[in-house]
C-alpha positions, 0 to 999 in steps of 0.5 A: 085411817086407811084399813090394811084391806084397802091397802092390799086391794092397791097392791094386788091391782098393781102387782098383777101388772108389774111382776116384781116386787120393788125393793127401794121406793123413792119420793121426788120432790119439787123439781126433779119430776124429770129424773123419772125418765131415767128409769127403765120403766115397766108400768106407770099408774096415776094416782087418780086410776086408784080409786079414792087415792088422793091426788096431788094438786100442785104444780110440779107434782104430777101425781104418778107412780113409775114402777121399773128398774134404776141401775137394775134394781127394782124400784117404785118412784113417786113422781110428786107427792101429796101435802097437808096443806092441800087440805088432806088428812094426814092419812091420806098424805102418808097414803102412798108410803104405806102402799109402798111398804105394802108392796113390799118395799125394804127403804125409802129415799124421801127427797125434798127441796128445803129452805137453808136455815143454817147460815153455813148453807148455800142455795144448791146444796144437798143435805142428807137429814139425819133427824127430824123436827115433827112436832108442828104438823099432825103424827101420822099415827094418831088415831086407830093403830094398823097392826098389820103395819107396825106397833101403836108406839114405835121407837123413833130414836134413829128414824134416818138410817145411818148405814144408808145415809153414809152410803150417799155420804161415800158417793158424794165424796167419790163425784165431787158433790158437796154434801151437808148433813143436818136436822130437817123441820117440817111446818104445815105450809103453804105459806112460806114460814116468818123470820121470827119462826126460822129463829125459832126453828134455828133455836130448836136446832133446826138446819132446814125447813120444808112442808113434807117429809117428816110425816112421810119418815114417821110412816115409813119407820112405823111399817119398819121400812128404812128411811133416807131423807134428802134436801136440797137447799132451793132458797135460804129461809126467811129473813137469813136474806132480804129476798122475798120467798115464791114457789117458782123460784123454789122450782127453778132452783130445784131443777138445778140440784137435779143433776147431783141427786141423780148422780147420787141416787146412780151411786147409791143404787150401784152399790146395793145391787 
């Protein structure tokens, strides 16, 4: 577990350079990295420039923080993330989220590319996460609690903020963007799931599957940060079709969702100015 003083050191180093407090944090998942070009950037820092910080090793995840403004709202944006399957501890995986919390963000928008389990979902659909299943990955709160962030046993009855989700749904309707709601399940990866695992996930009530996000959401709620989860369906999960799955196909499919994701983000940020 990273101690709070170390998180404060990271925050102090950045705060002296940007001159503002970010209100919202954004995590850009696979295929959405180019959206950073739409941010009025004030300062950018690579994970590698923060001593001891975990470094993203996955293609398509640049591993940068961008501080600036989006629709005049002060934000911090993660261009890419680190994953448990890269060999990092869960403490390292959620360190960027805890860093955002110490920087003072009030809410965080977590995005990801996900496999569609719900057979009514199509590739290209966007799903607002209303709940998650995270029992197949280590809980990021295991170990000594960081009391400055939150309590040892935080309530997870409502991980994903209803008001934020409803705002995104309203924006989607205004822009004619089809949007779904559903339950997201996180597995460790890096291998894609087997058809039997997908059948199990469906039986548990999952609509979409991925290898990130749920653990970050837990860490954010522990730190009293409001959470929004947004999955773009980049493929149908194993066994739903006979198509072989590949990371490259997921990356390319995700890029086609980027335009709609940007519209949703713009509409949301305009509503909170």
